[in-house]
C-alpha positions as CSV (number, residue, x, y, z in Angstrom):
1,X,98.4,137.8,62.5
2,X,96.1,140.6,61.4
3,X,93.5,143.1,62.6
4,X,90.2,141.0,62.9
5,X,92.8,138.6,65.2
6,X,93.6,140.8,67.0
7,X,90.3,141.8,67.9
8,X,88.5,138.9,68.5
9,X,91.7,137.6,71.1
10,X,91.2,141.1,73.0
11,X,88.1,140.5,74.3
12,X,88.9,136.5,74.8
13,X,91.8,137.8,76.9
14,X,89.7,140.2,79.0
15,X,86.7,137.5,79.4
16,X,89.3,135.3,80.6
17,X,91.5,137.4,82.9
18,X,87.8,138.8,84.6
19,X,87.3,135.1,85.4
20,X,90.8,134.9,87.3
21,X,90.6,138.2,88.8
22,X,93.4,139.6,90.6
23,X,95.3,136.6,90.9
24,X,98.0,136.0,88.9
25,X,98.0,133.4,85.6
26,X,98.8,130.2,86.5
27,X,100.7,129.1,82.7
28,X,99.2,125.9,80.8
29,X,102.6,123.5,81.1
30,X,102.5,120.2,79.2
31,X,101.7,118.1,82.1
32,X,98.0,120.3,82.2
33,X,97.7,119.9,78.6
34,X,98.0,116.7,78.6
35,X,96.2,115.8,81.2
36,X,93.4,118.0,79.6
37,X,93.8,115.7,76.7
38,X,93.3,112.8,78.8
39,X,89.5,114.0,79.5
40,X,88.8,116.4,76.8
41,X,84.9,116.2,77.9
42,X,85.4,118.5,80.9
43,X,84.5,121.8,80.4
44,X,85.2,122.8,84.1
45,X,89.3,121.7,83.3
46,X,88.9,123.9,80.3
47,X,87.8,126.8,81.0
48,X,89.6,127.0,84.6
49,X,92.8,125.8,83.1
50,X,92.6,128.6,79.6
51,X,91.7,131.4,82.2
52,X,95.0,130.5,84.1
53,X,93.2,130.0,87.6
54,X,95.0,129.0,90.5
55,X,93.1,125.4,90.5
56,X,94.9,124.5,94.1
57,X,93.8,127.4,96.0
58,X,90.0,127.1,94.6
59,X,90.0,124.0,95.9
60,X,91.7,124.7,98.9
61,X,88.6,127.4,99.7
62,X,86.3,125.1,98.9
63,X,87.1,122.6,101.5
64,X,89.1,119.5,99.4
65,X,92.6,120.8,99.2
66,X,94.4,117.8,97.0
67,X,97.6,116.5,97.9
68,X,98.6,117.3,94.3
69,X,102.5,117.3,92.4
70,X,106.1,116.6,93.4
71,X,106.3,116.8,96.4
72,X,109.6,119.6,97.0
73,X,112.0,117.1,97.6
74,X,111.4,115.3,94.1
75,X,111.5,119.2,92.6
76,X,115.0,119.8,94.4
77,X,116.7,116.2,93.2
78,X,115.3,117.6,89.7
79,X,116.9,121.3,89.9
80,X,120.3,119.7,90.8
81,X,120.6,116.7,88.3
82,X,119.5,118.9,85.8
83,X,122.1,121.8,86.8
84,X,124.5,118.9,86.6
85,X,123.9,118.4,83.0
86,X,124.6,122.3,82.2
87,X,127.3,122.4,84.0
88,X,130.7,122.7,82.2
89,X,129.1,123.7,78.9
90,X,126.6,120.6,79.1
91,X,129.3,117.9,79.1
92,X,127.7,115.4,81.3
93,X,124.9,115.6,78.3
94,X,127.2,115.2,75.3
95,X,127.8,111.6,76.0
96,X,124.0,110.7,75.5
97,X,123.4,112.8,72.7
98,X,126.7,110.9,71.1
99,X,124.9,108.0,71.6
100,X,121.3,108.2,70.5
101,X,121.3,111.8,68.1
102,X,124.1,110.9,66.7
103,X,126.5,114.0,67.8
104,X,130.0,113.3,66.4
105,X,132.7,112.6,68.9
106,X,134.8,115.2,67.8
107,X,131.9,117.8,68.7
108,X,133.7,119.2,72.6
109,X,130.4,122.1,72.4
110,X,126.7,122.9,71.2
111,X,125.9,126.3,69.9
112,X,123.1,127.6,72.8
113,X,121.3,130.5,71.2
114,X,120.1,133.3,74.1
115,X,116.0,132.6,74.1
116,X,115.1,135.6,76.0
117,X,114.6,133.5,79.4
118,X,113.4,136.6,81.6
119,X,111.0,138.2,79.1
120,X,107.2,137.5,78.3
121,X,105.9,134.1,76.9
122,X,105.3,135.4,73.7
123,X,108.5,137.2,73.4
124,X,110.2,134.3,74.6
125,X,108.1,131.8,71.9
126,X,108.9,134.5,69.0
127,X,112.2,134.6,69.6
128,X,112.2,130.2,70.1
129,X,110.4,130.3,66.2
130,X,112.9,132.5,65.2
131,X,116.2,130.4,66.7
132,X,114.7,127.2,65.4
133,X,114.1,128.7,61.5
134,X,118.0,129.5,62.2
135,X,119.1,126.7,63.4
136,X,117.3,124.4,60.9
137,X,118.7,126.3,57.9
138,X,122.0,125.3,59.4
139,X,122.1,121.6,58.5
140,X,125.8,120.5,59.7
141,X,125.4,122.9,62.7
142,X,124.2,121.3,66.2
143,X,122.4,123.5,68.0
144,X,120.5,123.0,71.8
145,X,117.7,124.9,72.6
146,X,117.9,125.3,76.3
147,X,114.4,125.8,77.8
148,X,112.6,127.2,74.7
149,X,109.5,128.9,74.8
150,X,106.5,127.2,72.2
151,X,103.1,128.3,71.6
152,X,100.2,126.0,71.1
153,X,96.8,126.9,70.5
154,X,93.7,124.9,72.6
155,X,90.3,125.5,71.8
156,X,91.2,128.7,70.4
157,X,93.2,129.8,73.7
158,X,97.3,130.1,73.7
159,X,98.9,127.8,75.4
160,X,102.8,128.6,76.2
161,X,105.2,125.8,77.3
162,X,108.5,125.1,77.8
163,X,110.0,122.1,77.3
164,X,113.7,121.3,79.3
165,X,115.6,121.5,75.9
166,X,115.6,120.7,72.1
167,X,118.2,119.7,69.8
168,X,118.0,120.9,66.2
169,X,120.3,119.4,63.8
170,X,120.4,117.9,59.7
171,X,117.1,120.2,59.4
172,X,115.1,118.3,62.5
173,X,114.6,118.6,65.9
174,X,114.4,116.7,68.6
175,X,112.8,116.7,72.6
176,X,114.7,116.0,75.2
177,X,112.7,115.6,78.6
178,X,115.0,115.4,81.5
179,X,113.8,113.6,84.7
180,X,114.6,113.0,88.0
181,X,113.2,109.2,89.0
182,X,115.9,107.1,88.6
183,X,116.1,104.1,85.8
184,X,117.7,101.2,87.3
185,X,119.1,98.1,86.0
186,X,118.3,99.1,83.0
187,X,114.5,100.3,83.7
188,X,112.3,102.8,84.9
189,X,108.6,102.9,86.8
190,X,106.5,102.5,83.0
191,X,104.4,104.5,84.6
192,X,106.5,107.6,85.6
193,X,107.8,107.0,81.8
194,X,104.1,106.9,80.2
195,X,103.3,110.5,81.9
196,X,106.9,111.9,80.5
197,X,106.1,110.1,76.9
198,X,102.7,111.7,77.4
199,X,103.9,115.7,78.2
200,X,106.7,114.9,75.4
201,X,103.8,114.4,72.9
202,X,102.0,118.1,73.2
203,X,105.7,119.8,73.1
204,X,106.2,117.6,69.4
205,X,103.1,118.7,68.5
206,X,103.7,122.3,69.3
207,X,106.6,122.2,67.4
208,X,105.5,120.3,64.6
209,X,102.7,123.4,64.1
210,X,105.4,126.1,64.6
211,X,107.1,124.2,61.4
212,X,103.8,124.0,59.5
213,X,103.6,127.9,60.1
214,X,106.6,128.5,59.2
215,X,106.9,127.2,55.9
216,X,103.2,128.1,55.0
217,X,101.6,124.4,55.4
218,X,98.8,122.5,57.1
219,X,100.2,119.7,59.7
220,X,100.1,116.5,58.4
221,X,96.9,114.7,58.7
222,X,98.4,111.8,60.0
223,X,100.2,111.7,63.6
224,X,102.5,108.1,62.3
225,X,103.8,110.6,59.5
226,X,107.2,112.0,59.9
227,X,106.6,115.7,59.1
228,X,109.4,116.6,56.2
229,X,109.5,120.5,56.7
230,X,112.7,122.5,58.1
231,X,113.0,122.0,61.7
232,X,109.9,119.3,62.4
233,X,110.9,117.0,65.3
234,X,111.1,113.3,65.4
235,X,108.2,111.1,66.6
236,X,110.8,110.0,69.7
237,X,112.2,112.2,72.3
238,X,115.0,111.5,74.3
239,X,114.2,110.7,78.1
240,X,117.4,111.2,80.5
241,X,117.7,110.1,83.5
242,X,119.6,109.4,86.7
243,X,121.3,106.2,86.5
244,X,121.1,103.6,89.4
245,X,121.1,106.0,92.3
246,X,123.6,108.3,91.4
247,X,123.9,111.4,89.6
248,X,125.2,110.2,86.4
249,X,122.8,110.2,83.4
250,X,121.6,107.9,81.2
251,X,119.3,107.8,78.2
252,X,116.6,106.7,76.3
253,X,114.7,107.0,73.4
254,X,111.3,106.7,73.7
255,X,108.5,106.4,70.9
256,X,105.9,108.6,71.5
257,X,103.7,108.0,67.9
258,X,101.0,106.7,69.9
259,X,100.7,109.7,72.8
260,X,101.1,111.6,70.1
261,X,97.8,110.6,68.2
262,X,96.0,110.5,71.1
263,X,97.1,114.3,72.2
264,X,96.1,115.5,68.7
265,X,92.9,113.3,68.9
266,X,91.5,114.4,72.0
267,X,92.5,118.3,72.0
268,X,90.8,118.1,68.6
269,X,87.9,117.2,70.1
270,X,87.7,120.1,73.3
271,X,85.1,122.5,72.1
272,X,86.3,126.3,71.7
273,X,87.1,128.4,74.4
274,X,84.7,130.9,73.3
275,X,81.8,128.3,73.3
276,X,82.2,127.6,76.8
277,X,82.2,131.0,78.0
278,X,79.2,131.9,76.4
279,X,77.4,129.4,78.2
280,X,78.3,130.0,81.5
281,X,76.1,132.6,83.5
282,X,76.8,136.8,83.3
283,X,79.6,137.8,86.1
284,X,80.5,134.6,86.4
285,X,84.0,134.5,87.9
286,X,86.2,132.7,89.9
287,X,87.6,135.8,91.6
288,X,88.8,134.4,95.5
289,X,89.0,138.2,96.6
290,X,92.2,138.1,98.8
291,X,92.5,140.5,101.9
292,X,95.3,142.7,102.4
293,X,97.3,139.7,103.6
294,X,96.2,137.6,100.5
295,X,94.1,135.3,102.6
296,X,90.7,134.6,100.3
297,X,87.4,136.4,101.4
298,X,85.2,134.8,99.1
299,X,82.0,133.2,100.0
300,X,82.6,129.2,99.6
301,X,79.4,129.0,98.7
302,X,79.4,131.8,96.0
303,X,82.4,130.1,94.3
304,X,80.9,126.6,94.7
305,X,78.1,127.7,92.5
306,X,80.3,129.5,90.1
307,X,82.7,126.0,90.1
308,X,78.7,124.2,90.2
309,X,78.4,126.4,86.4
310,X,80.6,124.2,84.6
311,X,80.7,120.9,84.4
312,X,82.8,118.2,84.8
313,X,83.7,115.2,84.0
314,X,84.8,113.2,86.8
315,X,86.7,109.5,87.2
316,X,88.9,108.4,89.6
317,X,91.9,109.5,87.3
318,X,91.2,113.1,88.2
319,X,92.6,112.3,91.4
320,X,96.3,112.1,90.6
321,X,95.9,114.6,87.6
322,X,93.6,117.6,88.5
323,X,93.9,120.3,91.6
324,X,89.8,119.9,91.7
325,X,89.9,116.5,91.9
326,X,88.9,115.6,95.1
327,X,86.1,118.5,95.3
328,X,84.6,117.1,91.9
329,X,84.8,113.7,93.7
330,X,82.5,114.8,96.2
331,X,80.2,116.3,94.6
332,X,79.8,112.9,92.2
333,X,79.0,111.3,95.4
334,X,76.6,113.8,96.4
335,X,75.0,113.2,93.2
336,X,75.1,109.7,93.3
337,X,76.6,109.7,90.1
338,X,78.2,106.1,88.7
339,X,81.5,108.2,87.3
340,X,82.9,107.9,90.6
341,X,83.6,104.3,90.0
342,X,85.0,104.7,86.6
343,X,84.9,105.4,83.4
344,X,85.1,101.4,82.5
345,X,81.7,100.8,85.1
346,X,80.3,103.7,83.5
347,X,80.7,102.9,79.9
348,X,79.1,99.1,81.3
349,X,76.4,100.6,82.6
350,X,74.4,102.0,79.8
351,X,71.7,104.2,80.4
352,X,72.0,103.7,84.4
353,X,72.7,107.4,85.8
354,X,73.3,106.7,89.3
355,X,74.7,104.3,91.9
356,X,71.5,103.8,93.5
357,X,69.7,102.5,89.8
358,X,72.7,100.3,89.1
359,X,72.0,98.9,92.4
360,X,68.5,98.3,92.2
361,X,69.5,96.6,88.5
362,X,71.4,94.1,90.4
363,X,68.7,93.2,93.0
364,X,65.7,93.0,90.5
365,X,67.6,92.6,86.8
366,X,65.8,94.8,85.7
367,X,65.9,98.9,85.1
368,X,63.6,101.0,86.7
369,X,59.8,101.2,86.4
370,X,60.0,105.5,86.6
371,X,62.9,105.6,84.0
372,X,61.4,103.2,82.0
373,X,58.5,105.3,80.6
374,X,60.8,108.1,79.8
375,X,63.4,106.7,78.0
376,X,63.8,106.1,74.2
377,X,64.1,102.8,73.2
378,X,67.5,102.8,72.3
379,X,68.1,103.8,76.0
380,X,66.1,100.8,77.3
381,X,67.8,98.5,75.5
382,X,71.0,99.6,77.1
383,X,69.3,100.0,80.3
384,X,68.2,96.1,79.9
385,X,71.6,94.7,78.9
386,X,73.2,96.5,81.8
387,X,70.7,95.4,84.1
388,X,71.4,91.3,82.6
389,X,75.1,91.9,83.4
390,X,74.7,93.5,86.6
391,X,71.9,90.9,87.7
392,X,74.6,88.2,86.6
393,X,77.3,89.6,88.5
394,X,75.7,89.8,91.9
395,X,74.3,86.1,91.4
396,X,78.2,85.1,90.8
397,X,78.6,86.8,94.2
398,X,76.4,85.7,96.0
399,X,77.2,82.3,95.2
400,X,80.8,82.9,95.7
401,X,80.4,84.6,99.4
402,X,78.0,81.7,99.8
403,X,80.6,79.2,99.3
404,X,83.0,81.0,101.4
405,X,80.9,81.0,104.3
406,X,80.4,77.6,103.9
């Protein structure tokens, strides 16, 4: 990193620290990045995540605490399962590696370098980069990077990511995701597998950028192209889960090319964090001003104003992926916004912006006369088309209800 880059990074880091206040920084993990990539238009989440703000604490102070995250039981089960895989020199992990990655039967151990897990994220990321380059230069060896730290630049701000494991052999690497949900009779919950694939795609993207940076090359334009550089990742990941209701591991290879393409496209669309910060009113902060006991003292009206300064892109799926989802839903309802109905409905309604307008269009078969004088011709056409569809749907509903009543 040259001097000018350092000079640019320091003011950005300072500004993000001011936004966060005295609270410790929350790391931007792969789960959060996958959720952010699924909703790249949400400036609120982009800024809060980049600043490391505790969104759950903010939501609680605003009166919209969300039942978000894994249950303590699931977390404990995952810790126990991962510890079992690592007992006796990763003995339980060797069989899935032999079956799916080609680890030879005679191999009884893996090379596991020290990745300085007690150091800062920046130091750990640099050590991981060195260990990955060393392992990639020894194609005959099998190396396991246990909880490596990867660095990925998102909207001009660095994010540090920690996959469960990365196996390096033959100059390439494979991401290993360890999950505690079971594989029953050879199949797992598709929703959970999909979430794991999206999360793993973030790790693969970070590994692609690391390999390209080490080689002094650019990442391949196509996410479906196999990157032929030392240390490049495979475009499939190894998902290791408990078999049935036991703690015995089973594994499956998951192709994540589609998830990788989506993640790359969506993260590229994110506005650079400097531009988002420049649009904030001077003095904006999300500091909860805790007292000596750690309880927040910041007036809720003041905090709500700071949050409202960041435009949100709410949709119902935010409730399961963002700690502020319930707060943003309440805002959408107060504003009568059609976003509360979901992205699909929002897209079908064209230029109609509120639920009241949509209901009026359904009742009368046309848009608001007041709006029609203010909208452009294209928007008016979209509104008329949406109104016609709504009126038709309302007529079908009335007909169905009449038939039921009869």
